[in-house]
Biotite code that builds the C-alpha atoms (Angstrom):
import biotite.structure as struc

atoms = struc.array([
    struc.Atom([-21.348, 9.914, -4.452], chain_id="A", res_id=1, res_name="UNK", atom_name="CA", element="C"),
    struc.Atom([-18.179, 8.574, -6.043], chain_id="A", res_id=2, res_name="UNK", atom_name="CA", element="C"),
    struc.Atom([-14.886, 8.708, -4.211], chain_id="A", res_id=3, res_name="UNK", atom_name="CA", element="C"),
    struc.Atom([-11.872, 10.184, -5.912], chain_id="A", res_id=4, res_name="UNK", atom_name="CA", element="C"),
    struc.Atom([-10.154, 7.651, -8.136], chain_id="A", res_id=5, res_name="UNK", atom_name="CA", element="C"),
    struc.Atom([-13.309, 5.848, -9.265], chain_id="A", res_id=6, res_name="UNK", atom_name="CA", element="C"),
    struc.Atom([-13.370, 6.977, -12.884], chain_id="A", res_id=7, res_name="UNK", atom_name="CA", element="C"),
    struc.Atom([-14.762, 5.921, -16.242], chain_id="A", res_id=8, res_name="UNK", atom_name="CA", element="C"),
    struc.Atom([-11.716, 3.810, -16.989], chain_id="A", res_id=9, res_name="UNK", atom_name="CA", element="C"),
    struc.Atom([-10.290, 1.751, -14.150], chain_id="A", res_id=10, res_name="UNK", atom_name="CA", element="C"),
    struc.Atom([-7.166, 0.853, -16.139], chain_id="A", res_id=11, res_name="UNK", atom_name="CA", element="C"),
    struc.Atom([-3.810, 1.859, -14.684], chain_id="A", res_id=12, res_name="UNK", atom_name="CA", element="C"),
    struc.Atom([-5.209, 2.580, -11.227], chain_id="A", res_id=13, res_name="UNK", atom_name="CA", element="C"),
    struc.Atom([-3.930, 1.285, -7.913], chain_id="A", res_id=14, res_name="UNK", atom_name="CA", element="C"),
    struc.Atom([-6.376, -0.379, -5.541], chain_id="A", res_id=15, res_name="UNK", atom_name="CA", element="C"),
    struc.Atom([-5.469, -0.814, -1.887], chain_id="A", res_id=16, res_name="UNK", atom_name="CA", element="C"),
    struc.Atom([-7.250, -3.720, -0.192], chain_id="A", res_id=17, res_name="UNK", atom_name="CA", element="C"),
    struc.Atom([-8.401, -3.414, 3.414], chain_id="A", res_id=18, res_name="UNK", atom_name="CA", element="C"),
    struc.Atom([-6.874, -5.657, 6.088], chain_id="A", res_id=19, res_name="UNK", atom_name="CA", element="C"),
    struc.Atom([-10.433, -6.670, 6.998], chain_id="A", res_id=20, res_name="UNK", atom_name="CA", element="C"),
    struc.Atom([-11.639, -7.952, 3.622], chain_id="A", res_id=21, res_name="UNK", atom_name="CA", element="C"),
    struc.Atom([-12.904, -11.536, 3.744], chain_id="A", res_id=22, res_name="UNK", atom_name="CA", element="C"),
    struc.Atom([-10.669, -12.821, 0.949], chain_id="A", res_id=23, res_name="UNK", atom_name="CA", element="C"),
    struc.Atom([-7.395, -13.854, 2.589], chain_id="A", res_id=24, res_name="UNK", atom_name="CA", element="C"),
    struc.Atom([-5.536, -13.825, -0.756], chain_id="A", res_id=25, res_name="UNK", atom_name="CA", element="C"),
    struc.Atom([-6.146, -10.113, -1.036], chain_id="A", res_id=26, res_name="UNK", atom_name="CA", element="C"),
    struc.Atom([-5.755, -8.762, 2.509], chain_id="A", res_id=27, res_name="UNK", atom_name="CA", element="C"),
    struc.Atom([-3.157, -6.004, 2.714], chain_id="A", res_id=28, res_name="UNK", atom_name="CA", element="C"),
    struc.Atom([-2.455, -6.028, -0.996], chain_id="A", res_id=29, res_name="UNK", atom_name="CA", element="C"),
    struc.Atom([-2.019, -3.324, -3.580], chain_id="A", res_id=30, res_name="UNK", atom_name="CA", element="C"),
    struc.Atom([-3.361, -4.096, -7.037], chain_id="A", res_id=31, res_name="UNK", atom_name="CA", element="C"),
    struc.Atom([-2.751, -2.454, -10.382], chain_id="A", res_id=32, res_name="UNK", atom_name="CA", element="C"),
    struc.Atom([-5.620, -2.661, -12.847], chain_id="A", res_id=33, res_name="UNK", atom_name="CA", element="C"),
    struc.Atom([-4.363, -3.709, -16.259], chain_id="A", res_id=34, res_name="UNK", atom_name="CA", element="C"),
    struc.Atom([-7.259, -4.631, -18.522], chain_id="A", res_id=35, res_name="UNK", atom_name="CA", element="C"),
    struc.Atom([-11.038, -4.359, -18.752], chain_id="A", res_id=36, res_name="UNK", atom_name="CA", element="C"),
    struc.Atom([-13.149, -6.679, -20.893], chain_id="A", res_id=37, res_name="UNK", atom_name="CA", element="C"),
    struc.Atom([-16.948, -6.702, -20.776], chain_id="A", res_id=38, res_name="UNK", atom_name="CA", element="C"),
    struc.Atom([-17.112, -5.265, -17.265], chain_id="A", res_id=39, res_name="UNK", atom_name="CA", element="C"),
    struc.Atom([-14.395, -7.532, -15.842], chain_id="A", res_id=40, res_name="UNK", atom_name="CA", element="C"),
    struc.Atom([-11.196, -5.856, -14.636], chain_id="A", res_id=41, res_name="UNK", atom_name="CA", element="C"),
    struc.Atom([-7.958, -7.850, -14.584], chain_id="A", res_id=42, res_name="UNK", atom_name="CA", element="C"),
    struc.Atom([-5.444, -6.740, -11.984], chain_id="A", res_id=43, res_name="UNK", atom_name="CA", element="C"),
    struc.Atom([-2.169, -7.854, -10.421], chain_id="A", res_id=44, res_name="UNK", atom_name="CA", element="C"),
    struc.Atom([-1.044, -7.864, -6.807], chain_id="A", res_id=45, res_name="UNK", atom_name="CA", element="C"),
    struc.Atom([2.162, -5.812, -6.822], chain_id="A", res_id=46, res_name="UNK", atom_name="CA", element="C"),
    struc.Atom([3.352, -6.345, -3.249], chain_id="A", res_id=47, res_name="UNK", atom_name="CA", element="C"),
    struc.Atom([3.646, -10.151, -3.026], chain_id="A", res_id=48, res_name="UNK", atom_name="CA", element="C"),
    struc.Atom([7.074, -11.239, -4.218], chain_id="A", res_id=49, res_name="UNK", atom_name="CA", element="C"),
    struc.Atom([7.620, -15.011, -4.314], chain_id="A", res_id=50, res_name="UNK", atom_name="CA", element="C"),
    struc.Atom([10.868, -16.957, -3.876], chain_id="A", res_id=51, res_name="UNK", atom_name="CA", element="C"),
    struc.Atom([10.769, -17.919, -7.543], chain_id="A", res_id=52, res_name="UNK", atom_name="CA", element="C"),
    struc.Atom([12.820, -16.173, -10.185], chain_id="A", res_id=53, res_name="UNK", atom_name="CA", element="C"),
    struc.Atom([12.506, -15.974, -13.937], chain_id="A", res_id=54, res_name="UNK", atom_name="CA", element="C"),
    struc.Atom([15.224, -18.667, -14.230], chain_id="A", res_id=55, res_name="UNK", atom_name="CA", element="C"),
    struc.Atom([13.005, -21.100, -12.314], chain_id="A", res_id=56, res_name="UNK", atom_name="CA", element="C"),
    struc.Atom([10.414, -20.830, -15.070], chain_id="A", res_id=57, res_name="UNK", atom_name="CA", element="C"),
    struc.Atom([12.309, -19.981, -18.250], chain_id="A", res_id=58, res_name="UNK", atom_name="CA", element="C"),
    struc.Atom([15.404, -22.041, -19.076], chain_id="A", res_id=59, res_name="UNK", atom_name="CA", element="C"),
    struc.Atom([16.419, -19.842, -22.003], chain_id="A", res_id=60, res_name="UNK", atom_name="CA", element="C"),
    struc.Atom([17.405, -16.802, -19.924], chain_id="A", res_id=61, res_name="UNK", atom_name="CA", element="C"),
    struc.Atom([20.115, -15.741, -17.519], chain_id="A", res_id=62, res_name="UNK", atom_name="CA", element="C"),
    struc.Atom([17.841, -13.250, -15.729], chain_id="A", res_id=63, res_name="UNK", atom_name="CA", element="C"),
    struc.Atom([18.239, -14.929, -12.344], chain_id="A", res_id=64, res_name="UNK", atom_name="CA", element="C"),
    struc.Atom([17.709, -11.824, -10.230], chain_id="A", res_id=65, res_name="UNK", atom_name="CA", element="C"),
    struc.Atom([14.290, -11.052, -11.701], chain_id="A", res_id=66, res_name="UNK", atom_name="CA", element="C"),
    struc.Atom([11.701, -12.230, -9.153], chain_id="A", res_id=67, res_name="UNK", atom_name="CA", element="C"),
    struc.Atom([8.268, -13.651, -9.877], chain_id="A", res_id=68, res_name="UNK", atom_name="CA", element="C"),
    struc.Atom([5.421, -11.893, -8.068], chain_id="A", res_id=69, res_name="UNK", atom_name="CA", element="C"),
    struc.Atom([2.181, -13.553, -6.986], chain_id="A", res_id=70, res_name="UNK", atom_name="CA", element="C"),
    struc.Atom([-0.301, -11.679, -9.162], chain_id="A", res_id=71, res_name="UNK", atom_name="CA", element="C"),
    struc.Atom([-3.396, -13.346, -7.711], chain_id="A", res_id=72, res_name="UNK", atom_name="CA", element="C"),
    struc.Atom([-5.221, -16.642, -7.397], chain_id="A", res_id=73, res_name="UNK", atom_name="CA", element="C"),
    struc.Atom([-6.528, -16.836, -10.992], chain_id="A", res_id=74, res_name="UNK", atom_name="CA", element="C"),
    struc.Atom([-4.525, -18.647, -13.700], chain_id="A", res_id=75, res_name="UNK", atom_name="CA", element="C"),
    struc.Atom([-1.402, -19.059, -11.551], chain_id="A", res_id=76, res_name="UNK", atom_name="CA", element="C"),
    struc.Atom([0.157, -21.187, -14.288], chain_id="A", res_id=77, res_name="UNK", atom_name="CA", element="C"),
    struc.Atom([0.269, -18.120, -16.547], chain_id="A", res_id=78, res_name="UNK", atom_name="CA", element="C"),
    struc.Atom([2.999, -15.462, -16.485], chain_id="A", res_id=79, res_name="UNK", atom_name="CA", element="C"),
    struc.Atom([2.137, -11.836, -17.254], chain_id="A", res_id=80, res_name="UNK", atom_name="CA", element="C"),
    struc.Atom([4.410, -8.822, -17.328], chain_id="A", res_id=81, res_name="UNK", atom_name="CA", element="C"),
    struc.Atom([4.241, -5.151, -16.446], chain_id="A", res_id=82, res_name="UNK", atom_name="CA", element="C"),
    struc.Atom([7.131, -3.076, -17.715], chain_id="A", res_id=83, res_name="UNK", atom_name="CA", element="C"),
    struc.Atom([8.478, 0.280, -18.847], chain_id="A", res_id=84, res_name="UNK", atom_name="CA", element="C"),
    struc.Atom([9.376, -0.868, -22.356], chain_id="A", res_id=85, res_name="UNK", atom_name="CA", element="C"),
    struc.Atom([6.879, 0.440, -24.972], chain_id="A", res_id=86, res_name="UNK", atom_name="CA", element="C"),
    struc.Atom([8.875, -1.117, -27.839], chain_id="A", res_id=87, res_name="UNK", atom_name="CA", element="C"),
    struc.Atom([8.003, -4.632, -26.659], chain_id="A", res_id=88, res_name="UNK", atom_name="CA", element="C"),
    struc.Atom([5.759, -6.300, -29.262], chain_id="A", res_id=89, res_name="UNK", atom_name="CA", element="C"),
    struc.Atom([2.129, -6.379, -28.093], chain_id="A", res_id=90, res_name="UNK", atom_name="CA", element="C"),
    struc.Atom([2.640, -4.070, -25.100], chain_id="A", res_id=91, res_name="UNK", atom_name="CA", element="C"),
    struc.Atom([-0.355, -1.957, -24.028], chain_id="A", res_id=92, res_name="UNK", atom_name="CA", element="C"),
    struc.Atom([0.091, 1.332, -22.193], chain_id="A", res_id=93, res_name="UNK", atom_name="CA", element="C"),
    struc.Atom([-1.931, 1.335, -18.959], chain_id="A", res_id=94, res_name="UNK", atom_name="CA", element="C"),
    struc.Atom([-0.427, 4.352, -17.157], chain_id="A", res_id=95, res_name="UNK", atom_name="CA", element="C"),
    struc.Atom([2.367, 6.856, -17.592], chain_id="A", res_id=96, res_name="UNK", atom_name="CA", element="C"),
    struc.Atom([5.500, 4.803, -18.294], chain_id="A", res_id=97, res_name="UNK", atom_name="CA", element="C"),
    struc.Atom([3.734, 1.496, -17.429], chain_id="A", res_id=98, res_name="UNK", atom_name="CA", element="C"),
    struc.Atom([2.915, -1.155, -20.035], chain_id="A", res_id=99, res_name="UNK", atom_name="CA", element="C"),
    struc.Atom([1.045, -4.442, -19.740], chain_id="A", res_id=100, res_name="UNK", atom_name="CA", element="C"),
    struc.Atom([1.777, -7.610, -21.670], chain_id="A", res_id=101, res_name="UNK", atom_name="CA", element="C"),
    struc.Atom([3.840, -8.100, -24.724], chain_id="A", res_id=102, res_name="UNK", atom_name="CA", element="C"),
    struc.Atom([6.117, -10.773, -26.069], chain_id="A", res_id=103, res_name="UNK", atom_name="CA", element="C"),
    struc.Atom([7.782, -12.439, -23.064], chain_id="A", res_id=104, res_name="UNK", atom_name="CA", element="C"),
    struc.Atom([10.405, -14.207, -25.214], chain_id="A", res_id=105, res_name="UNK", atom_name="CA", element="C"),
    struc.Atom([11.420, -10.837, -26.639], chain_id="A", res_id=106, res_name="UNK", atom_name="CA", element="C"),
    struc.Atom([11.555, -9.398, -23.099], chain_id="A", res_id=107, res_name="UNK", atom_name="CA", element="C"),
    struc.Atom([13.830, -12.247, -21.974], chain_id="A", res_id=108, res_name="UNK", atom_name="CA", element="C"),
    struc.Atom([16.256, -11.559, -24.838], chain_id="A", res_id=109, res_name="UNK", atom_name="CA", element="C"),
    struc.Atom([16.297, -7.847, -23.971], chain_id="A", res_id=110, res_name="UNK", atom_name="CA", element="C"),
    struc.Atom([16.956, -8.725, -20.325], chain_id="A", res_id=111, res_name="UNK", atom_name="CA", element="C"),
    struc.Atom([19.837, -11.008, -21.300], chain_id="A", res_id=112, res_name="UNK", atom_name="CA", element="C"),
    struc.Atom([21.513, -8.264, -23.373], chain_id="A", res_id=113, res_name="UNK", atom_name="CA", element="C"),
    struc.Atom([20.983, -5.686, -20.623], chain_id="A", res_id=114, res_name="UNK", atom_name="CA", element="C"),
    struc.Atom([18.384, -3.491, -22.325], chain_id="A", res_id=115, res_name="UNK", atom_name="CA", element="C"),
    struc.Atom([15.711, -4.196, -19.681], chain_id="A", res_id=116, res_name="UNK", atom_name="CA", element="C"),
    struc.Atom([16.798, -3.772, -16.064], chain_id="A", res_id=117, res_name="UNK", atom_name="CA", element="C"),
    struc.Atom([15.200, -5.260, -12.899], chain_id="A", res_id=118, res_name="UNK", atom_name="CA", element="C"),
    struc.Atom([13.640, -1.869, -12.105], chain_id="A", res_id=119, res_name="UNK", atom_name="CA", element="C"),
    struc.Atom([11.845, -1.811, -15.466], chain_id="A", res_id=120, res_name="UNK", atom_name="CA", element="C"),
    struc.Atom([9.864, -5.068, -15.499], chain_id="A", res_id=121, res_name="UNK", atom_name="CA", element="C"),
    struc.Atom([7.791, -7.282, -13.195], chain_id="A", res_id=122, res_name="UNK", atom_name="CA", element="C"),
    struc.Atom([6.755, -10.873, -13.833], chain_id="A", res_id=123, res_name="UNK", atom_name="CA", element="C"),
    struc.Atom([3.476, -12.095, -12.294], chain_id="A", res_id=124, res_name="UNK", atom_name="CA", element="C"),
    struc.Atom([2.185, -15.635, -11.804], chain_id="A", res_id=125, res_name="UNK", atom_name="CA", element="C"),
    struc.Atom([-1.585, -15.359, -11.796], chain_id="A", res_id=126, res_name="UNK", atom_name="CA", element="C"),
    struc.Atom([-3.903, -12.381, -11.571], chain_id="A", res_id=127, res_name="UNK", atom_name="CA", element="C"),
    struc.Atom([-7.099, -11.224, -9.922], chain_id="A", res_id=128, res_name="UNK", atom_name="CA", element="C"),
    struc.Atom([-10.312, -10.152, -11.537], chain_id="A", res_id=129, res_name="UNK", atom_name="CA", element="C"),
    struc.Atom([-13.137, -7.973, -10.357], chain_id="A", res_id=130, res_name="UNK", atom_name="CA", element="C"),
    struc.Atom([-16.431, -6.908, -11.805], chain_id="A", res_id=131, res_name="UNK", atom_name="CA", element="C"),
    struc.Atom([-16.082, -3.181, -12.369], chain_id="A", res_id=132, res_name="UNK", atom_name="CA", element="C"),
    struc.Atom([-19.363, -2.530, -10.540], chain_id="A", res_id=133, res_name="UNK", atom_name="CA", element="C"),
    struc.Atom([-17.920, -4.332, -7.494], chain_id="A", res_id=134, res_name="UNK", atom_name="CA", element="C"),
    struc.Atom([-14.841, -2.097, -7.527], chain_id="A", res_id=135, res_name="UNK", atom_name="CA", element="C"),
    struc.Atom([-17.101, 0.966, -7.606], chain_id="A", res_id=136, res_name="UNK", atom_name="CA", element="C"),
    struc.Atom([-19.354, -0.400, -4.850], chain_id="A", res_id=137, res_name="UNK", atom_name="CA", element="C"),
    struc.Atom([-16.470, -1.337, -2.551], chain_id="A", res_id=138, res_name="UNK", atom_name="CA", element="C"),
    struc.Atom([-14.739, 2.011, -3.097], chain_id="A", res_id=139, res_name="UNK", atom_name="CA", element="C"),
    struc.Atom([-17.913, 4.056, -2.629], chain_id="A", res_id=140, res_name="UNK", atom_name="CA", element="C"),
    struc.Atom([-18.782, 2.479, 0.711], chain_id="A", res_id=141, res_name="UNK", atom_name="CA", element="C"),
    struc.Atom([-15.106, 2.344, 1.756], chain_id="A", res_id=142, res_name="UNK", atom_name="CA", element="C"),
    struc.Atom([-15.601, -1.270, 2.727], chain_id="A", res_id=143, res_name="UNK", atom_name="CA", element="C"),
    struc.Atom([-12.702, -3.160, 1.235], chain_id="A", res_id=144, res_name="UNK", atom_name="CA", element="C"),
    struc.Atom([-11.054, -1.166, -1.548], chain_id="A", res_id=145, res_name="UNK", atom_name="CA", element="C"),
    struc.Atom([-9.477, 2.242, -1.517], chain_id="A", res_id=146, res_name="UNK", atom_name="CA", element="C"),
    struc.Atom([-8.135, 4.347, -4.350], chain_id="A", res_id=147, res_name="UNK", atom_name="CA", element="C"),
    struc.Atom([-4.867, 5.928, -3.208], chain_id="A", res_id=148, res_name="UNK", atom_name="CA", element="C"),
    struc.Atom([-4.077, 9.448, -4.391], chain_id="A", res_id=149, res_name="UNK", atom_name="CA", element="C"),
    struc.Atom([-1.129, 8.436, -6.532], chain_id="A", res_id=150, res_name="UNK", atom_name="CA", element="C"),
    struc.Atom([-0.044, 10.053, -9.758], chain_id="A", res_id=151, res_name="UNK", atom_name="CA", element="C"),
    struc.Atom([3.022, 7.875, -10.432], chain_id="A", res_id=152, res_name="UNK", atom_name="CA", element="C"),
    struc.Atom([1.839, 4.250, -10.207], chain_id="A", res_id=153, res_name="UNK", atom_name="CA", element="C"),
    struc.Atom([5.130, 3.066, -11.695], chain_id="A", res_id=154, res_name="UNK", atom_name="CA", element="C"),
    struc.Atom([6.922, 4.193, -8.530], chain_id="A", res_id=155, res_name="UNK", atom_name="CA", element="C"),
    struc.Atom([4.908, 1.567, -6.637], chain_id="A", res_id=156, res_name="UNK", atom_name="CA", element="C"),
    struc.Atom([5.066, -1.195, -9.240], chain_id="A", res_id=157, res_name="UNK", atom_name="CA", element="C"),
    struc.Atom([8.802, -0.996, -9.932], chain_id="A", res_id=158, res_name="UNK", atom_name="CA", element="C"),
    struc.Atom([10.100, -0.204, -6.441], chain_id="A", res_id=159, res_name="UNK", atom_name="CA", element="C"),
    struc.Atom([13.059, -2.170, -5.084], chain_id="A", res_id=160, res_name="UNK", atom_name="CA", element="C"),
    struc.Atom([11.315, -3.393, -1.914], chain_id="A", res_id=161, res_name="UNK", atom_name="CA", element="C"),
    struc.Atom([7.583, -4.215, -2.056], chain_id="A", res_id=162, res_name="UNK", atom_name="CA", element="C"),
    struc.Atom([7.360, -4.668, 1.742], chain_id="A", res_id=163, res_name="UNK", atom_name="CA", element="C"),
    struc.Atom([5.956, -1.214, 2.520], chain_id="A", res_id=164, res_name="UNK", atom_name="CA", element="C"),
    struc.Atom([3.904, -0.583, -0.617], chain_id="A", res_id=165, res_name="UNK", atom_name="CA", element="C"),
    struc.Atom([0.594, -1.334, 1.125], chain_id="A", res_id=166, res_name="UNK", atom_name="CA", element="C"),
    struc.Atom([0.993, 1.051, 4.067], chain_id="A", res_id=167, res_name="UNK", atom_name="CA", element="C"),
    struc.Atom([2.579, 3.743, 1.881], chain_id="A", res_id=168, res_name="UNK", atom_name="CA", element="C"),
    struc.Atom([-0.242, 3.649, -0.679], chain_id="A", res_id=169, res_name="UNK", atom_name="CA", element="C"),
    struc.Atom([-2.902, 3.453, 2.038], chain_id="A", res_id=170, res_name="UNK", atom_name="CA", element="C"),
    struc.Atom([-1.499, 6.582, 3.711], chain_id="A", res_id=171, res_name="UNK", atom_name="CA", element="C"),
    struc.Atom([-2.212, 8.570, 0.524], chain_id="A", res_id=172, res_name="UNK", atom_name="CA", element="C"),
    struc.Atom([-5.979, 7.905, 0.768], chain_id="A", res_id=173, res_name="UNK", atom_name="CA", element="C"),
    struc.Atom([-6.634, 9.949, 3.936], chain_id="A", res_id=174, res_name="UNK", atom_name="CA", element="C"),
    struc.Atom([-5.677, 10.135, 7.606], chain_id="A", res_id=175, res_name="UNK", atom_name="CA", element="C"),
    struc.Atom([-8.212, 7.486, 8.683], chain_id="A", res_id=176, res_name="UNK", atom_name="CA", element="C"),
    struc.Atom([-6.767, 5.008, 6.173], chain_id="A", res_id=177, res_name="UNK", atom_name="CA", element="C"),
    struc.Atom([-3.270, 5.921, 7.265], chain_id="A", res_id=178, res_name="UNK", atom_name="CA", element="C"),
    struc.Atom([-4.129, 4.533, 10.712], chain_id="A", res_id=179, res_name="UNK", atom_name="CA", element="C"),
    struc.Atom([-5.147, 1.206, 9.119], chain_id="A", res_id=180, res_name="UNK", atom_name="CA", element="C"),
    struc.Atom([-1.601, 0.909, 7.791], chain_id="A", res_id=181, res_name="UNK", atom_name="CA", element="C"),
    struc.Atom([-0.305, 0.819, 11.358], chain_id="A", res_id=182, res_name="UNK", atom_name="CA", element="C"),
    struc.Atom([-2.376, -2.222, 12.385], chain_id="A", res_id=183, res_name="UNK", atom_name="CA", element="C"),
    struc.Atom([-0.111, -5.223, 13.020], chain_id="A", res_id=184, res_name="UNK", atom_name="CA", element="C"),
    struc.Atom([-0.275, -8.124, 10.572], chain_id="A", res_id=185, res_name="UNK", atom_name="CA", element="C"),
    struc.Atom([-0.981, -10.752, 13.225], chain_id="A", res_id=186, res_name="UNK", atom_name="CA", element="C"),
    struc.Atom([-3.613, -13.227, 12.047], chain_id="A", res_id=187, res_name="UNK", atom_name="CA", element="C"),
    struc.Atom([-5.556, -12.744, 15.296], chain_id="A", res_id=188, res_name="UNK", atom_name="CA", element="C"),
    struc.Atom([-6.434, -9.237, 14.160], chain_id="A", res_id=189, res_name="UNK", atom_name="CA", element="C"),
    struc.Atom([-7.300, -10.308, 10.628], chain_id="A", res_id=190, res_name="UNK", atom_name="CA", element="C"),
    struc.Atom([-9.827, -13.051, 11.455], chain_id="A", res_id=191, res_name="UNK", atom_name="CA", element="C"),
])
């Protein structure tokens, strides 16, 4: 029996990762699924802000207050964007008012002239990928992935403070998952 949230298309869905999953990169993360190609789903961790900013990577912009997020352990030398700007060349709609990809140089110009604000775009170094069948398996057995009951994924992606995204999204799954969100983050409990 499928759990709610596990649908034909995984694109534009949030995935909440258990604090007990074996992969330390993904513990206590919230992912947004952005693309599916031949059964592989590309996603980005939305609650791991780094100390880097866009200025650290792109010299041609003045967008110093735009942070870089750690999107996942794959291709960390590549920058991807999620944004609310459908006019950006090459952007793909993945959820209501959420777009993936597009021309980063164009985005930087729009940031510099004030047309894109910090609450409308996220930059990610790296990504994660999953086989779609693994997402379904993990969600169905409630082992490591949970689909939160969220209708506005943009509220989570573009929030000002990513610190509480994990526990907030986890609380929308059910009351048992809500309790998981209260477990301390001490490494002793996670190993």
